[in-house]
N, C-alpha and C positions, 0 to 999 in steps of 0.2 A: 129577597131572601141573598146573603154574601157564598158567591161561588172560592172554593179553590182555586190557587192562581192554576197550576198547571199538571199534569197527568200522564205518562205513557201508560200506551194501554196496548197491551198484546195480542194479537188474535191468528189464533194457527190450530197444528193439529200437529202431535208431536206421536202420531200412532202412520202419521203418512212421511214418512224421510225430511225430506226439505221442506215440509209445509210446518214444519217445528222451528222455523227457525229463529221466528221472531219472538217466540216464549220462550228461547234458549237465551235470545240477546235479552229480555230484561230479565232474565235471573241473574244474566252475565253482571250487568248491566247495578241491578238488585247487591251481588254477591261482591261487590270488587268497586264499588264507587260509593262517596256517600254525595249528595246534595244539600248546598244551601246558598235559599231558601229550600226546603225542603219538596222533594218532588215523589208524588204518589205511585206506584207501577203495582199497574192491574193486571195481569198474567190472565193473559185469551179464557175463552172454556167461557167468556160474557153474552150471555143473548136475550132479546127480548124485553123485559121491563127491564131488568138490573140492567141491560148497558146505556137505555136507555135515562135512566134514572144518573148512567157514568156522565149522559151529554150533557145532561141538565144542572152537574152538581159543580162544576171547571171551566175556567176560563177558557180555558188552550187543553185540546190534548195533540199528546202526538200517538198517531196511531203506528206501530210498526206491523210491515204482513210481509208475506210471499205472495207476488201475483205476478200471475203466468199474463207474461206477454211474449210475444216474437222476437228477444233477444237470447242474447250472452246469460247463460246461467251464471249466477254470482255476481252478474250487477249492480247496483247500488245505484237510487234512483228517488232525489228528495220530490214531494209533489203536494203541491195547494191546494186545500177544499177545494178551488174551481176545479183545477186540471183531474185528480180522480174521482170524482163524479161522474164525471163524466166516462169512465169506466164503465157506468150502472149495463145490470143484464137484466134479462125477465127477473133471474132471481134476485135479486136485491130488491124488489116490487117489497115483499113483505118488509115484514117490519121486526123479524127478526136480528139481523147483519148488520153491523156501521154502516152501510147509504142509506137502509131502508129508514133504521134510526135519525138520521140524519134528515130523509127525506119528512121523514112523521111528524116531528119539532115544528120545521119549517111548517107544515100543513098546518099545522096549530098555532101560527104567528110565533110563533116563540120566539127569541133569541138564539142563533147557535153560536156554539162557543168556537172558537177558533181552531181548526183545522189542518195538520200535519198527517200526507202516511210518506212513512221513509220504507223505503219496497226495497226486496231485494228478488232476485228473476231465481226460482226455484229450476234444478235440472231434473229432477223424480220427486215424483207422490208414490211412490212404490211403499206397497202395506209394511213399514220397519220403522224402527224410533235409529234415529239418527242422522247425518247430514251428508250429500256427497261431497265426496272431493272439493267438486267445481263451488262450492260453498264453504269449507272450508276454508280453504285461501282467503276467503275475500272478507270472514267474519268480521278481522277486526278494523278492515280499513267501515263497517256498519257500522258498530261501535263507536268508531270516533268521530264517525258523522255524526249518529245522535250526541254523542258528546260535544262535540264540538259547535251544535248547533244550541244549544243548554249553552255554554259557555256566551256564542253569541247573544242572549239573553238575560246573560244577569248571572244565572245560578254559577255558583263557583264548582267544579264535580274535582274532588279528591279522591286519588286511588286511593284503598283502603290497605294498613299493613299487609294483612295476611289475603293473598290472592287467591279465586280462582283461576280455576282454565277451563276452558272453555268444555273438556271431555270431560271433566269432572262434574259440569255445568249436566251434559247429556245423561251423565251417569245416574246425579240425581233423580231424573227424571223416570230411567229405569225401575227403582226400591219403590 
């Protein structure tokens, strides 16, 4: 089976404030950049077999997510798969999330795609749509980290003539 080259997969929940940052980031990238060769951007809320199929379909996947760690909110990180698989919790033993899918693929003896996690530390996960101030400020740096990584992989990341702001991206999720 010929696999597609690369996907950006955002996971999170826009109903819990900062947990939606990855979804906003993927929508922002899709709205403001064109990629050559093309990059598939998959906006979260993908679980179970659908997520498993995504991991089987691509050679490489960049996962965008908010990760709760004892770090300063808004801190951004890039983790290779070997590192972020060590973040596993008992909840990850089910096969509906990213780590569970990777574990299942490996248990079945299939080849894992190359997976990296681009994480940002949330400030609050209160029931609300939007981002806290501590994530709005580093959002552009988060986007630039992703773009730079794609460029380092040989992708051209061209800005589109019509740009959407972070505020308009967030507003699009409210409607």
